[in-house]
C-alpha positions in Angstrom: 181.9 56.1 151.6 181.8 58.5 154.6 178.1 59.1 154.5 175.6 56.6 155.9 172.9 55.4 153.5 169.4 56.6 154.2 167.1 54.0 155.7 163.7 54.9 154.3 160.8 52.9 152.9 159.9 55.1 150.0 161.2 57.8 147.7 158.7 60.2 149.3 160.2 59.5 152.7 163.7 60.4 151.2 162.3 63.8 150.2 161.5 64.7 153.8 164.7 63.8 155.7 165.6 67.4 156.4 164.0 70.8 156.3 167.2 72.4 154.9 168.3 72.0 151.3 170.3 68.8 150.6 171.4 66.6 147.8 170.1 63.1 147.3 172.3 60.6 145.5 170.3 57.6 144.3 172.2 54.4 143.7 171.7 50.7 143.4 173.8 47.9 144.6 173.8 46.3 141.1 174.6 49.5 139.2 178.0 49.5 137.7 177.8 53.2 136.8 176.9 54.1 140.4 180.0 52.3 141.6 182.0 54.4 139.2 180.8 57.5 141.1 181.7 56.2 144.6 185.1 58.0 144.6 183.4 61.2 143.3 180.8 61.1 146.1 183.4 60.3 148.7 185.5 63.3 147.5 182.5 65.6 147.6 181.7 64.5 151.2 185.2 64.9 152.4 186.1 68.2 150.8 183.0 70.2 150.0 179.6 69.1 151.3 178.3 72.7 151.6 175.0 71.2 150.8 174.6 68.0 152.8 174.5 64.9 150.6 172.4 61.8 151.5 172.6 58.5 149.8 169.5 56.5 148.9 169.9 52.8 148.0 167.1 52.3 145.5 165.5 48.9 145.8 162.8 47.8 143.4 160.0 49.5 145.3 161.9 52.8 145.4 162.9 52.5 141.7 159.2 52.0 140.8 158.2 55.1 142.7 160.9 57.1 140.9 159.8 56.0 137.4 156.1 56.4 138.0 155.9 60.0 137.2 154.8 62.4 134.4 157.2 63.2 131.6 157.6 66.8 132.9 158.2 66.0 136.5 161.5 67.0 138.0 161.7 63.8 139.9 161.3 61.5 136.9 164.3 59.3 136.7 164.4 56.2 134.6 167.2 54.5 136.6 170.4 55.0 138.6 172.6 56.9 139.3 170.7 60.0 140.0 171.2 63.2 141.9 168.5 65.6 143.1 168.5 68.8 145.1 165.7 68.7 147.7 164.5 71.7 149.6 161.8 71.0 152.3 160.3 68.2 150.3 160.5 69.8 146.9 162.8 68.7 144.2 164.6 71.7 142.7 166.4 69.8 140.0 167.4 66.3 139.1 170.2 64.8 136.9 170.7 61.2 135.9 173.7 59.3 134.6 177.4 59.1 135.4 178.6 62.2 133.6 175.6 64.5 134.5 176.0 63.6 138.2 179.7 64.1 138.1 179.4 67.4 136.3 176.7 68.7 138.7 178.8 67.8 141.8 181.8 69.6 140.2 179.6 72.7 139.5 178.3 72.7 143.1 181.8 72.2 144.6 183.3 75.0 142.5 180.5 77.5 143.1 180.2 79.9 146.1 176.5 79.3 146.2 174.9 76.1 144.9 
């Protein structure tokens, strides 16, 4: 992909990489469904990217911090792939799974304002 993967120690660090709104794609090297989204992510980065997109490779420690949340938390993901919109450390929304991530990126790409 055209975007460098974030080098962070925790999910919380990934929420504070920028003060402007950005998307955070959460993947895992052993995730078949994440691999299916690689061309979609690359296409978004090349052709749209009106909201910057960062990629987070979720190791076991990061995956644990993602799933250790309350049921009503916007950051509660039970696995990968996941996509979040982050604005100054706050998660505005999160989607999980191949189709929801693909659909959300299409929605953002086709909208004038995300």
